[in-house]
C-alpha positions in Angstrom: 2.0 46.0 134.2 3.6 49.5 134.3 6.4 50.0 131.8 8.6 52.6 130.2 7.1 52.5 126.8 7.2 54.1 123.4 4.0 55.9 122.5 1.7 54.4 120.0 -0.2 57.3 118.6 -3.9 56.7 118.1 -4.3 60.2 116.7 -3.2 60.6 113.1 -3.1 63.9 111.1 -5.7 64.7 108.5 -4.9 65.5 104.9 -6.5 66.7 101.7 -10.2 65.9 101.1 -11.8 63.8 98.4 -15.4 63.9 97.1 -17.7 61.4 98.9 -19.7 59.2 96.6 -22.6 59.1 99.1 -23.6 60.4 102.6 -22.3 57.4 104.4 -18.9 57.6 102.6 -18.8 61.3 103.5 -19.4 60.6 107.2 -16.7 57.9 107.1 -14.3 60.2 105.4 -14.9 62.9 108.0 -14.3 60.5 110.9 -11.3 58.9 109.2 -9.7 62.3 108.9 -10.6 63.5 112.4 -7.7 63.1 114.7 -10.0 63.8 117.7 -12.4 61.0 116.8 -12.9 58.0 119.0 -10.1 55.5 118.1 -12.5 52.5 117.4 -14.9 54.7 115.4 -12.1 56.1 113.4 -10.6 52.7 112.7 -14.0 51.4 111.5 -14.6 54.4 109.3 -11.2 54.1 107.7 -11.6 50.3 107.2 -15.0 51.0 105.5 -13.4 53.3 103.0 -10.5 51.0 102.3 -12.8 48.0 101.8 -15.0 50.0 99.4 -11.8 51.2 97.6 -13.0 54.8 97.9 -9.7 56.4 98.7 -6.6 57.6 96.9 -3.4 59.6 97.6 -3.0 61.2 101.0 -6.4 60.2 102.2 -5.6 56.6 101.6 -2.3 57.1 103.4 -4.2 58.3 106.4 -6.6 55.4 106.4 -3.8 52.9 106.0 -1.9 54.5 108.9 -5.0 54.2 111.1 -5.3 50.5 110.1 -1.6 50.0 110.8 -1.9 51.6 114.2 -4.7 49.2 115.0 -2.6 46.3 114.0 0.3 47.7 116.1 -2.0 47.8 119.2 -2.9 44.2 118.6 0.9 43.3 118.4 0.5 42.1 114.8 3.8 43.7 113.9 4.3 41.9 110.6 1.1 43.1 109.1 1.4 46.5 110.8 4.8 47.1 109.0 3.3 45.9 105.7 0.3 48.3 105.9 2.4 51.3 107.2 4.9 50.8 104.4 2.1 50.9 101.9 0.9 54.2 103.5 4.5 55.6 103.2 4.6 54.7 99.5 1.6 57.0 99.1 2.8 59.8 101.3 6.6 59.5 102.1 6.5 62.7 104.2 3.8 61.6 106.6 5.9 61.6 109.8 3.3 60.1 112.0 3.4 56.9 109.9 7.2 56.9 110.1 6.9 57.0 113.8 4.3 54.2 113.9 6.4 52.0 111.6 9.4 52.6 113.9 7.4 51.4 116.8 6.4 48.2 114.9 10.0 47.6 114.0 11.1 48.2 117.6 8.6 45.8 119.0 9.7 43.2 116.4 13.3 43.5 117.8 14.5 45.4 114.7 15.9 48.3 116.6 18.2 49.6 113.8 15.2 49.8 111.4 13.2 51.5 114.1 16.0 54.1 114.7 16.1 54.7 111.0 12.4 55.5 110.9 12.6 57.7 114.0 15.6 59.6 112.5 13.9 60.1 109.2 10.7 61.4 110.9 12.8 63.9 112.9 14.7 64.9 109.8 11.4 65.8 108.1 10.0 67.5 111.2 12.7 68.4 113.8 10.0 69.7 116.3 8.1 66.4 116.4 8.5 65.4 120.1 7.2 61.8 120.1 10.0 60.2 118.0 12.6 61.7 120.3 10.9 59.9 123.2 10.8 56.6 121.3 14.4 56.9 120.2 15.3 57.6 123.8 13.6 54.4 124.9 15.9 52.4 122.6 18.9 54.3 124.0 17.8 53.5 127.5 17.3 49.9 126.7 20.9 49.8 125.3 22.3 51.5 128.4 23.3 54.7 126.5 22.0 56.9 129.3 23.4 60.3 128.1 21.9 59.7 124.6 18.6 58.8 126.2 18.6 61.8 128.4 19.4 64.1 125.4 16.4 62.6 123.5 14.0 62.9 126.4 15.1 66.5 126.8 14.1 67.3 123.2 10.9 65.4 123.5 9.9 67.5 126.5 11.1 70.7 124.7 8.8 70.1 121.7 5.9 68.3 123.5 5.9 69.7 127.1 2.6 68.0 128.0 3.9 64.5 127.0 3.7 62.6 130.3 5.8 59.6 129.1 8.7 61.8 128.3 8.8 63.3 131.8 8.6 59.8 133.5 11.1 58.4 131.1 13.5 61.2 131.8 13.0 60.7 135.5 14.1 57.1 135.1 17.2 58.0 133.2 18.1 60.6 135.9 17.5 58.0 138.5 19.9 55.6 136.9 22.4 58.5 136.5 21.9 59.2 140.3 20.5 62.7 139.6 17.8 62.0 142.1 16.7 65.6 142.6 16.2 66.0 138.9 14.2 62.8 138.8 11.9 63.9 141.6 11.4 67.3 139.8 10.4 65.4 136.7 7.9 63.3 138.6 6.5 66.5 140.0 6.0 67.8 136.5 4.4 64.6 135.4 1.9 64.9 138.3 0.8 68.3 137.0 -0.1 66.6 133.7 -1.9 63.6 135.3 -1.7 63.3 139.1 -3.3 59.8 138.9 -0.9 58.3 136.4 0.2 55.0 138.1 3.7 55.0 136.5 4.6 58.1 138.5 4.4 56.3 141.9 5.6 53.1 140.4 8.9 54.5 139.1 9.4 57.0 141.9 9.3 54.1 144.3 12.6 52.9 142.8 14.0 56.5 142.8 13.3 56.9 146.5 14.7 53.4 147.2 18.0 54.2 145.4 18.2 57.4 147.5 17.9 55.3 150.7 14.5 57.0 151.5 12.8 53.7 152.2 9.6 55.0 153.9 8.8 57.2 150.9 9.7 54.4 148.5 7.5 51.9 150.3 4.7 54.4 150.6 4.6 54.9 146.8 4.7 51.1 146.1 2.2 50.3 148.9 -0.2 52.9 147.6 -0.3 51.2 144.2 -0.5 47.7 145.6 -3.4 48.6 147.9 -5.4 49.8 144.9 -4.2 46.9 142.7 -3.3 43.9 144.8 -2.2 41.9 141.7 -0.1 44.6 140.2 3.1 42.5 139.6 5.1 45.6 138.5 4.5 47.3 141.8 5.1 44.1 143.8 8.4 43.6 142.0 9.4 47.2 142.6 8.6 46.9 146.3 10.7 43.7 146.4 13.6 45.6 144.8 13.3 48.3 147.4 13.3 45.8 150.2 16.5 44.3 148.6 18.1 47.7 148.6 17.0 48.0 152.3 18.6 44.7 153.1 15.3 43.1 154.2 15.7 39.8 152.3 12.7 38.2 154.0 10.3 40.9 152.8 11.9 40.9 149.3 11.5 37.1 149.1 7.9 37.3 150.2 7.1 39.8 147.4 9.0 37.9 144.7 7.1 34.8 145.7 3.8 36.7 145.6 4.7 38.0 142.1 5.4 34.4 141.0 2.2 33.1 142.4 0.4 35.7 140.3 2.5 35.0 137.2 4.8 32.0 137.5 6.6 33.0 134.2 7.6 36.5 135.5 11.2 37.3 134.5 11.8 40.1 137.0 10.6 38.0 139.9 12.8 35.1 139.0 15.8 37.3 138.6 15.2 39.1 141.9 14.5 35.9 143.8 17.7 34.5 142.4 19.6 37.4 143.9 18.0 36.8 147.3 19.0 33.1 147.2 22.5 34.0 146.0 22.9 36.3 149.0 21.8 33.5 151.3 24.3 31.2 149.7 21.6 28.9 148.3 23.4 28.7 145.0 21.4 25.8 143.5 18.1 27.6 144.0 19.7 30.8 142.7 20.8 29.1 139.5 17.3 27.7 139.1 15.7 31.1 139.3 18.4 32.7 137.0 17.8 30.0 134.4 14.0 30.7 134.6 14.8 34.4 133.9 17.7 34.1 131.4 16.3 32.4 128.3 14.3 34.5 125.9 12.4 33.3 122.9 11.4 36.9 121.9 13.5 39.6 120.3 12.0 42.4 122.5 11.8 42.9 126.2 10.4 45.9 128.1 13.1 47.8 129.8 12.6 46.5 133.3 12.4 42.9 131.9 15.5 43.4 129.8 17.5 44.7 132.8 16.3 41.8 135.0 17.1 39.2 132.3 20.6 40.7 131.8 21.3 40.4 135.5 20.1 36.8 135.5 22.3 35.9 132.5 25.3 37.5 134.1 24.8 35.8 137.5 24.0 32.4 135.9 27.3 32.5 134.0 29.2 33.4 137.1 27.6 30.6 139.2 27.6 27.8 136.6 30.6 25.4 137.0 32.9 25.6 134.0 34.0 22.0 134.4 32.0 18.8 134.6 32.8 18.6 138.3 33.1 14.8 138.3 29.9 14.2 136.4 30.2 11.2 134.0 30.9 12.2 130.4 28.2 11.8 127.9 25.4 11.8 130.5 22.0 12.2 128.8 18.7 13.1 130.7 15.1 13.5 129.5 11.8 14.8 130.9 8.8 13.3 129.1 5.3 14.8 129.7 2.0 13.5 128.5 -1.0 15.7 129.4 -4.3 14.2 128.4 -6.8 14.1 131.3 -7.9 17.8 131.0 -10.5 18.8 133.6 -12.1 21.7 131.9 -11.9 20.9 128.2 -12.0 17.8 126.2 -9.5 15.1 127.1 -6.7 13.9 124.8 -6.3 10.1 124.7 -3.0 10.0 122.9 -0.5 12.2 124.9 -0.1 9.7 127.8 0.4 6.9 125.2 2.8 9.0 123.2 4.8 10.0 126.2 5.1 6.4 127.4 6.4 5.4 123.9 9.0 8.1 123.8 10.2 7.5 127.3 10.7 3.9 126.6 12.7 4.6 123.4 14.9 7.1 125.2 15.7 4.5 127.9 16.4 2.0 125.1 19.0 4.3 123.4 20.9 4.8 126.6 19.6 7.9 128.4 20.7 7.5 132.0 17.7 9.4 133.5 14.3 9.6 132.0 11.6 11.3 134.1 8.2 10.3 132.7 5.1 12.1 134.1 1.5 12.5 132.9 -1.5 14.7 133.6 0.4 17.5 135.4 -1.4 20.4 137.1 0.3 23.8 136.9 2.0 23.4 140.3 3.2 19.8 139.4 4.3 21.1 136.0 6.7 23.7 137.5 7.8 21.2 140.1 8.8 18.7 137.3 10.6 21.4 135.4 12.6 22.4 138.5 13.5 18.8 139.3 14.6 18.2 135.7 16.7 21.4 135.6 18.7 20.1 138.5 19.4 16.9 136.5 20.2 18.9 133.3 22.8 20.8 135.2 24.8 17.6 135.6 24.3 16.4 132.0 25.7 16.8 128.5 22.2 16.3 126.9 18.9 17.5 128.2 15.7 16.7 126.3 12.1 17.6 127.0 9.3 15.9 125.1 5.8 17.3 125.7 2.5 16.0 124.3 -0.8 17.8 125.2 -2.6 21.0 124.6 -0.6 24.0 123.6 -1.1 27.3 121.8 0.1 30.9 121.4 -1.4 34.1 122.9 0.1 37.5 122.2 3.4 36.2 120.9 4.0 33.9 123.8 3.8 30.1 123.4 2.1 28.2 126.3 1.9 24.6 127.3 -1.4 23.8 129.1 -1.6 22.0 132.5 -4.6 19.7 133.0 -6.2 22.0 135.6 -6.2 25.2 133.5 -9.5 26.9 133.0 -8.6 29.9 130.8 -11.9 31.7 130.9 -10.1 34.7 129.4 -6.9 35.2 127.3 -5.2 37.0 130.2 -5.4 33.9 132.3 -2.7 32.2 130.2 0.1 34.0 132.2 -1.2 32.6 135.5 -2.6 29.2 134.5 -0.3 28.0 131.8 3.4 27.4 131.4 5.4 29.6 129.0 7.6 27.7 126.6 10.5 29.9 127.9 10.3 28.0 131.2 10.8 24.7 129.4 13.7 26.2 127.5 15.2 27.2 130.9 14.9 23.7 132.2 17.2 22.3 129.5 19.4 25.4 129.5 22.0 24.1 132.0 23.0 21.1 129.9 26.6 21.4 128.6 26.0 20.4 125.0 22.7 19.4 123.6 19.5 21.3 124.7 16.4 19.9 122.9 12.7 20.6 123.4 10.2 18.5 121.3 6.6 19.7 121.3 3.9 17.3 120.0 1.3 19.9 120.9 0.3 22.0 118.0 -3.4 21.3 118.5 -6.5 23.5 118.3 -6.9 25.8 121.3 -9.7 24.0 123.2 -10.6 27.2 125.1 -11.1 29.3 122.0 -14.9 28.9 121.7 -15.5 30.3 125.2 -12.4 32.3 126.0 -13.1 35.9 126.6 -10.9 38.2 124.6 -9.8 41.0 126.9 -6.4 41.8 125.5 -5.5 43.7 122.3 -3.4 40.8 121.2 -3.0 38.5 118.3 -4.5 35.2 119.3 -3.6 32.0 117.5 -6.3 29.3 117.8 -4.3 26.7 116.0 -0.9 25.7 117.3 2.1 27.7 118.2 3.7 30.8 116.7 7.3 30.7 115.3 10.1 31.4 117.8 13.8 32.2 117.8 15.7 30.1 120.4 19.1 31.1 121.4 22.3 29.6 120.2 22.8 25.9 121.2 19.1 25.1 121.5 16.7 23.1 119.3 13.0 23.4 119.5 11.0 20.9 117.3 7.3 21.3 116.7 5.2 18.4 115.6 3.5 20.8 113.1 4.6 24.1 111.5 3.6 27.2 113.4 -0.1 28.1 113.2 -0.9 24.5 112.0 -2.5 21.6 113.8 -0.9 18.2 114.6 -2.9 15.0 114.3 -3.5 12.7 117.3 -3.8 9.5 115.4 -6.9 7.3 115.2 -7.6 7.1 118.9 -5.9 3.8 119.5 -2.5 4.2 117.8 0.2 6.8 118.6 0.2 10.1 116.9 2.0 10.3 113.5 4.8 12.5 114.9 5.4 10.3 118.0 5.4 7.2 115.8 8.0 8.7 113.4 10.1 10.0 116.3 10.2 6.7 118.1 11.2 4.8 115.0 13.9 7.2 113.8 15.6 7.8 117.1 16.7 4.1 117.1 18.5 4.4 113.8 22.3 4.4 114.3 24.6 7.1 113.0 21.9 9.6 112.0 23.0 13.1 113.1 20.3 15.0 115.0 19.8 17.7 112.4 19.2 15.1 109.6 17.2 13.0 112.0 14.5 15.7 112.4 14.6 16.3 108.6 13.8 12.6 108.1 11.0 12.8 110.7 9.5 15.8 109.0 9.4 13.9 105.7 8.0 10.8 107.3 5.1 12.7 109.0 4.5 14.7 105.8 4.1 11.5 103.9 2.1 9.6 106.6 -0.4 12.5 106.9 -0.8 12.9 103.2 0.7 16.4 103.3 -1.6 17.6 106.1 1.1 17.9 108.9 4.6 19.2 108.5 7.0 19.2 111.6 9.3 22.2 111.9 12.6 22.8 113.7 13.9 26.1 115.1 17.4 26.7 116.3 20.3 24.3 116.1 22.8 22.6 118.4 26.5 23.8 118.6 27.9 23.6 115.1 31.4 22.1 115.8 30.1 18.7 117.0 27.8 16.0 115.6 25.1 14.6 117.9 23.6 11.1 117.6 20.8 9.4 119.7 22.5 6.1 118.6 26.2 6.5 117.8 26.4 3.2 116.0 29.2 0.6 115.9 
């Protein structure tokens, strides 16, 4: 996917030398210091020296910065920040490390800390062009276009061969409707790298906003011809067709993007706008919901803008009154995926889901949709059907049992037809947890997702690692749901839930089914009790965990009591 991005520098400056204890150490030291060295070779050399504890002072700061940069490229931001901070303790004036730590903070959603690092780097070296670009990216994401433009101007002034600064400035100028300036910037970027795909990708939008649709479509079509599954370019072409008023062509492209990646925020947001223009408001709301709910603290600029549009339009199209729906209506979707076709089957999820569905009916849920062994297409169909029910309800609950894991910071639930030969297949073959969050998002009061799915990643032994991403083989990663949502995991992030003994229900499903029936237990306390029950039943091997919380001014009970 093409993006406006901050630059992660692979090249780090060298510093004072130290004596090598042996020839191999001397070779490693030379490579670790060499900013022109191959990135992987340099990282290996620096790691060798750090592991042997052969470094001190500024040389150690360099090696730690190289290691921190490698962690940043793997999206392991927590450890990247830790390592880069250690490097700065050794050499506080090393501006490259400040810039790298700023990037790690930015990608963690800690923009204020990122800005502080960029500002400090520029205070120490005012002619350092890269942090100006990175600071400008944050300003652009915040919508502060003039501040972003000022920063990109300075980045270009001090680093005139920096292609990203030229394309980023072109995007700002496009948004400010300085189209001639934007085209001039794209022309300068072509002098640096005429084959850089982000030039045609972003210029497509510039031409579209100018009303020059043949030129816009030529740029997008050229990218798509070479890369038929380039979702960024397909979305851009769809956006241009929207500008042109060709809703059929736009809808076709958004549908194509969603066939490639059914979790794509931009495509859902754009398709929602098509349906809204066609007065199909129910479908528009469904797409806006799919785009609106984020579990991450960071979005690329294009994604952030699309999500903001979806949130705005969803609020505008959502009825503010119950509209005749019965008060206290509660609905649930219960999914048990066990009959996996390409990895080992799970005997318990269908049993667990049947148990939970029955209990929810017993405690008075008016609608309980219970389904098992869903393929990807059936999974999305079930979520869309349930989202329509949730829109008319006070409570919306999803319970899922089956395989689930995290790749690259995104939590996925696994349909029974998934193959996942490579890590990148998760986007196209699995269901992002955000889409489940979206399905409950329309409920008026209680929005709850329960995941009895923190099991080992069954694809891990054979899955090809093609992405520079952190991959969790056990369970899910931690998340940050928005206000008014609860997400309950059967096991703490990164840990594994137990399935039971093969004939009984899982420890989590057993505790959940028992405790839900207890009268006058407020939902926050209920899941604390379930956590304690599972912790005890598994002899301290499994600990459920709850993220988020329901609205704070009201108590919520599965069974209100007498």
